[in-house]
Every structure is written in structure tokens, then in C-alpha cells.
VEXDREN-7114 format. One record per residue (C-alpha): residue number from 1; residue in one letter; z, x, y. Coordinates in nm, 4 decimals, always signed. Layout:
BEGIN
timi|kemar|c3|c1|c2
NUM|A|Z|X|Y $
...
***
This chain:
BEGIN
timi|kemar|c3|c1|c2
1|M|+18.0166|-16.2251|+11.2182 $
2|L|+17.7720|-16.0314|+10.9592 $
3|A|+17.4783|-16.1453|+11.1395 $
4|L|+17.6092|-16.0172|+11.4906 $
5|R|+17.6830|-15.6906|+11.3460 $
6|S|+17.3267|-15.6785|+11.1817 $
7|I|+17.2001|-15.7611|+11.5713 $
8|E|+17.4451|-15.5134|+11.7130 $
9|I|+17.3191|-15.2327|+11.4997 $
10|T|+16.9915|-15.2932|+11.5806 $
11|Q|+17.0459|-15.3155|+11.9688 $
12|A|+17.2689|-15.0019|+11.9602 $
13|E|+16.9635|-14.7997|+11.8516 $
14|K|+16.7835|-14.9353|+12.1801 $
15|N|+17.1140|-14.8551|+12.4003 $
16|F|+17.1794|-15.2294|+12.4251 $
17|Q|+17.4869|-15.4005|+12.4164 $
18|V|+17.6165|-15.7248|+12.2254 $
19|L|+17.8842|-15.9468|+12.4150 $
20|V|+18.0192|-16.2710|+12.2669 $
21|F|+18.1495|-16.5258|+12.5268 $
22|I|+18.4036|-16.7746|+12.3774 $
23|G|+18.5417|-16.9656|+12.6875 $
24|K|+18.6804|-16.7106|+12.9140 $
25|R|+18.7388|-16.4764|+12.6319 $
26|T|+18.4957|-16.1679|+12.5606 $
27|I|+18.4208|-15.9887|+12.2544 $
28|A|+18.2210|-15.6733|+12.2372 $
29|I|+18.0476|-15.6109|+11.8948 $
30|L|+17.9867|-15.2515|+11.8204 $
31|P|+17.8053|-15.1016|+11.4992 $
32|D|+18.1663|-15.0040|+11.3907 $
33|R|+18.4101|-15.2493|+11.4662 $
34|D|+18.4756|-15.5468|+11.7355 $
35|I|+18.6942|-15.5221|+12.0814 $
36|D|+18.8488|-15.8349|+12.2107 $
37|L|+18.8145|-15.7767|+12.5571 $
38|G|+19.0235|-16.0613|+12.6738 $
39|D|+18.9390|-16.2473|+12.9810 $
40|V|+18.6689|-16.0660|+13.1466 $
41|N|+18.4373|-16.3604|+13.2176 $
42|V|+18.5692|-16.3141|+13.5925 $
43|E|+18.3596|-16.2559|+13.8890 $
44|G|+18.4387|-15.8916|+14.0086 $
45|E|+18.5074|-15.7767|+13.6503 $
46|T|+18.2893|-15.5022|+13.5038 $
47|I|+18.2453|-15.3705|+13.1430 $
48|Y|+18.1746|-15.0134|+13.0963 $
49|Y|+18.0153|-14.8666|+12.7669 $
50|E|+18.0500|-14.4894|+12.7136 $
51|K|+17.9277|-14.2865|+12.3956 $
52|N|+18.1238|-14.0152|+12.3095 $
53|R|+17.8752|-13.7234|+12.2749 $
54|L|+18.0881|-13.5371|+12.0153 $
55|T|+18.1877|-13.8374|+11.7608 $
56|G|+17.8870|-14.0613|+11.8597 $
57|R|+18.1838|-14.3536|+11.9019 $
58|I|+18.1393|-14.6091|+12.1855 $
59|E|+18.4355|-14.6643|+12.3968 $
60|V|+18.4356|-14.9845|+12.6069 $
61|T|+18.6427|-15.0252|+12.9264 $
62|V|+18.7059|-15.3135|+13.1677 $
63|E|+18.7588|-15.2434|+13.5407 $
64|G|+18.8014|-15.5021|+13.8533 $
***
């Protein structure tokens, strides 16, 4: 997981995200934490990233 964290820190600087798919399960790798998004590997599901301008923390939500 350390290698993925290193990749995420580099990608975050470019406004890219790192998602790990394990079967139907999806995990968002963020610079400060991992978020288990559950079963979002389904057509019609959309993953949204939003950076809080005050704290700099990235929030992830799933809709669909």
C-alpha cells in the first residue's frame, strides 16, 4: 500500500486520482487516507472528488 500512497501523492499534485478495483469493490487511495467505496464497479455509478478549499482535504462521494 505504501507504493500506492507514493503514486497518489504524485498524482494529487496533477489533480489525478488513484482508484483500486478488487472484484466489484473499489478503494480510493488519497494522500491522507484510504476510502473503501464498496461496490461501485457498476454501470451508472459515478465517483465524485471534491477538494475542500479551506482544509485542502479531498472528499469522495458515489452517486447513481
